[in-house]
N, C-alpha and C positions, 0 to 999 in steps of 0.2 A: 255420416259418424265417424269420429276420430278414435281409432284403437291406436292402442300402443306405438303412438308416436315418440319418436326419438330424440330425446332430450340430452344435450352435453351436461357430463356431470360438472359439478361447480369447480372454479378453479381453486388452485393449494390456498392461493391467498384469502379467497372465499371461506373456504373449509377451515380454515384456521381465525378465522371470525373478524379478521382484518376490514375493517370500511364498510362491516355491515349494517345495515339498517333494519329494524326488525319494529313491525306494527305488531302490540300485543293486545287483544280484546279479553277485558275481565282481569287486568292486571292488578286492580288490589283487592282481590279475592284471597283464597289463601293458596292454590296454586300459582295462581296468577303472578300473586307478590314474591312468591319464591324464587318463579322465572325472571321477572325484571331484575330482581337481587343480582341473581346469578349473571344474565345478561350483562348487567351494565356495569354493575362491581366487579366481579368474577373474569369474564372476558373482554370487557371494557366496547363490548357493542352499543352502538346507536340505538335507542327504544324509546319508541311512542306507545307509554301506555292508554288505551280509549277503554273507559269504564264508567258505568250507568252513575255507579254507586247507589246498589239497591242494599236494604238490610243488612246483608252480610260483606259487605266492600267495606274495606279500614285503611283509610290511607296513612295511616298511623305504622302500617306494616311495609309502607314505602320510604319511612323517616332514613334507614342508613342509607338511600340512594338519592332521597330526595333534593341535594342541590348539589348534585353531579351535573356536570355540563353535557352526559351523553344520555340523560335520563328527561322526559317530557311527561306531562300527564294534560289528560284531556279530556274532561267529562262529558260524553255523549252516549247515546243509544245505539246499539249495532242496528235495529231496525227503521231507524234515521236513515234514508239514502242518502238526503244532501249533506247531513252531517259525516257522512263517510265518503262521500266524496270528497269532500273538503278534507278530511284527515289524510287523505291517498296523495291528495294534490298537495297539501302542504309540506307533510314529509317526507314524501316521494321515498316511499320504503321499496326495500329486495324483499320482502320475507314476510308472510304474517302466520303469526300464530293466535290461533282462534279458540280461545278459553272463556270466553264469556257465555254464560249460562243459568238459569235457576237448576240447583242441584241437589236438593235435598227432597229424598224421596217421599218421606213422610208430607211437606209441605205439598206434593203433586198430589195424594189422594186425595185432600181437600180444596185445593185449588190448580185443577189442571190448567186450567187457562190461560195464567201466567208463562206455562212450560212451553205450551205448543205457541204462544205468542213471540218469544223469547229465541228459545230454541230453534224452532222450525224457520218460524216468517224471519226470526232476526237472522238467520244462518243465510238464508235465500238473499237477505237484502246485502248482508256481507259480501257474499260469494258475488253477488251481479255487480257491486261497486267496484270489487275486486278485479271481476273479468274485466270492465269497461276501462281500469287503470292499466291492467296487465296489455290489453290491445291496444293501448297507446303508445305502447314502449318498443323500441325497436335494438335491433342486433343484440350485442351482451346482457346490456341493461332485462333485455324479455326473456332471454334464454335461463339469466339466474334466478326471476323471481320465483317463489315457492309459498304456497298455503298450504300450512298444517293445520288440518281439525282435530283439536282434541275430543275424545270422546271415552268412552267409558267399557266397562267389561259387563257390564248390567245389561247392554245391548242383547248378549248371549242367550240370557235367562237363567237357570238354575241349574247347575250340575249335580248330579248323584254322589255315592261314595267316593268313586272314582270318577279318573281322566281330568283331561283341563281344556282350557278355552285355545283355541288355537284361531289364527286369521283365516281358517274357513269353516270355522264353527258356523252354522246355522244363524240367523239372527231369531231370537224369543221373546222378546222384552216380555216383563210382565207387570209392569208400574207404569203411570203419565210419564214419568222422569224416563225411565228408561226407553220408553217407544217416542219419547220426543227425540233424544238422543238416537234413537236408529235410523229416524226420518232425517235427521241433519245427515249422520252419516252416508244415508244413501244419496243424498242433494252433492254431496261432493264428489262421490265416484260418477254420479251422474254429469255434472259439469265436466271433469275430467273425460268421460270417454265420449261426450257430445259434442264438446266445445274443444278439446284438448288443452284443457285448463291445467293448470301445472299443482293440483292439489296430491294431497296424501293425508293418512289419517291414522291415529294412534289410539288404542283403546286401552285403559290403565285401570290397574285393581284399585283398592282401596288406599287413600292417600293418609299420610297422619303426620305432625311432627309441628313445629312452633307457628304461631299465628295462626290456628285453625279457629274457626267461627265455632262458638263452643255449643250450636245444636248437635252436632258430629258425636260420635259414641265416645270417641276417646278423652275429648277435653272435656264432654259432659261429665263421665267417670270421675276425672281427676279436680276438676270444680268443685260438684256436687260432695267427693268424699272431701275436700277439704273444707267445707261448710257445715259437714256432718249431717247432709240432706241424704236421702232414699238414692240407691244406686238400681234406676229399672232397669230390666234386663227383659228384653221380649220373650215370651216363651218357655222354653225352658233352657234357653240359652246356648243351643246346640248349632246355632247358624255358624256357617265356617265361611271366613273371606282371607283373601293373598293381602296382606298388608304392605303398603308400599312406601318406602320414608321419603318425604316430598322432595328434599334433597338432590336424590337419585332422580324424582320423576322431573326435575328441571333438566339435568344431565341429559337425559333422556332424550327429551324434547329437542334442544340443540343437535344431538347426533342424528336424531332422525330429520328433523329440516335439514341439514348438510350432508346428509349421505344417504340418507333414502331414496328409495326407486318412487318416481312419481307413479301416482293411480293405485298405490300399494297401502296395506293398514299392517301396522306393526303391534303387536301386544305389549306392553309395558309391566313388569311383575315382579315383585319382591322376593316372589318363592319362600314366602313366608306365612302359611297357613294356619289361621288360626280361629277356635271356636270364641263367640262372644265370651262364655263362660271363662274361657283361656286369658281373655283381653282384659277382663275387667279385674281377674282374680289376681293377675302379675303387675296391675295399677295397682291397686290395694295392698300385695307385699310391700312393692316399691316403696310406696306412701306411708305404710307403718314404720321404715326406716327411716324416713328423710320428714316426716311431719308426724309428730306425735298426738297433736288433737285429733281425737275422734278414732284413736285407733282400739280394737284391731278393725280397719277400716271395712274388713270383709260382711260385718254385720251390718251394712247398709244395704247389701243387696237385698233387691224384692224382685220378683217376677211378675212380670204385668202383661196384660193381655198382646197377643201377637200383632204386628201389623196387616192388615189386608195385602195379600199377593208377595209375603215375604218370602224370596226366594231362600233357597236353605243353603247353597256353598256356589262360590265362585274360585274358582284357582285358574291362574295365567299359567301360558306356558310362553316364558318370551324369547324361545332358542332362535329365532328368526331376526330378532333384533341382537342377542348376543352374538351370533354367528356370523351374520352380514354384515352389522355394523359397528361390533365390538364393544357395544357398553354392557358393563356389568352393576349390579348395585354393590354401593360401596357400604350400609349398614344392612345388619341383619335385624329382625325383630326387637333382641334384647338391648341391643345398642339404644336404636333409634327410638324405644318405650324409652329408656332413660331420660337421653336427651330432651325427650318431649317433656315428660315431666320436668325435668329440672328447669326448663324455661319457663313452666307454668307457675312454679314455684316461685322464681325470679323476675317475672314481669307483669305483677298484678296491675300496675299503670295500664299494659295494654286492656288486659280483659276484663278488670271492674267496670268501668263504663259502661260494657258491652253486657254484661250480666244485670247491672240496677236497671238500664235504661230502652235494649234493645230485646235482649229475649233472656229471661230470667229461668229457665230448665224445663218448664212447664212441659206435658205431653203433646207433642202432634201427631196430626196424620189421624184422628181418631175418626168413625165415623157414625154418626147416632144411627140409632133403630129408626124403624118406622113409628116405632108408639113415641118414642122422646121426641122427635122430629113435632108428631102432633100436639106434643103438649109444651112445644117449645114456642 
C-alpha cells in the first residue's frame, strides 16, 4: 500500500493555467457549466466537457463558450469504460475535475438505484480509466496529472445548533444521495492510498446562482413566486444551510486543483448560514421590489410535510482552503441572491422550456404510505 507519496508541486506555468488541459465530467450541469465557463473563458484553459445529458443538463448553459476553440463537448456516460478510455486518449488531459453525479436528494429518496449506479459505479469506472491513462504517462506529464473529485457537505450528516464541518468530521450520511457521494469519496481516497493515484477531494456547501435547474430550493422559489404559485417550505422552515455562490465555487475548484495537496480533502463554504425560511423570505422581499405581479410574494408561502431524513443544519469550516490555498468567497448571500434573482428575471429563454417540458415544480421525494401503496 502506498501512503504519503511525495509528488512535485505544479510548475508556475501550470499554476497560472497556461497550457492546462482539463477534462470536466458533468459540465452541462449547474456547477459544471459554471466551472467550464470559468476555465475556458476566464482562464484560457483547454476544456473537454464530458456529460451524459440527463434531465438536469442543459447545453444552453454553455452557450457563452460553445464557439471557443479551447472548449469541446462530448456526450458520454462515465459508467461507459470504453467511452472514458477514448476521451482520455483523444483529449490527453493533465487534470480531471469530476462533477458528474445524480444530485437531488428528493429524487434519491424514490429512485436510489440511479444514484448508486452513477455516483458509485460511475466514479469507480472513471477512476479506473483515469488510473490507466495516468499509468501510461511518463516524467513531467505523470507528475502533473491531478484528479479532483467534487463532493458535498451532506456526507457529514447533520449538525446541531453549534459547530462546523471540518475535513476531519466523521461521515454520517442520511440520504441515498449523500450515501452515494460518501462512497465515491472513499473510492478516491482508497485509490490514492492503494495505487498512489493523484486524487484529491472537495466537499462543498449548498450552491446557488444563475443556470441552476429549477428543482432546487432557490430557483424553485423564484420561479414559483413569479408565476403566483405556492412556495412550499419543508417542515417549519428551520433547516439551515451554508450558501455558496456558484462562481466562487468554480474559483475554489481550480485553486484546489492547482495548489491542493494530493490525498487531501478541502471543504468549500461561503460562511453564509441561513435557514430555509430566511432564504425564502429574502427572495420574496427582493421580488416585491423587482416583480410587482403576485406581491406580496410571502403570502404564497405554504408549509408542507418534511422530507424523510432531512438533516437539520449544515455549516462548513473553510479555514483549510482559505489559509493553505488562499481562496476567499467574493460574494456574500445578500449580493449573491440579488444577482441570482436578477438573472432569472432576465433569462426566461433559458428556464421557460425547462418549466414547460422537463420539471413543472411538482413535489418530489414523497414516500407512499403502505395503505396508499396497496390502493395504487
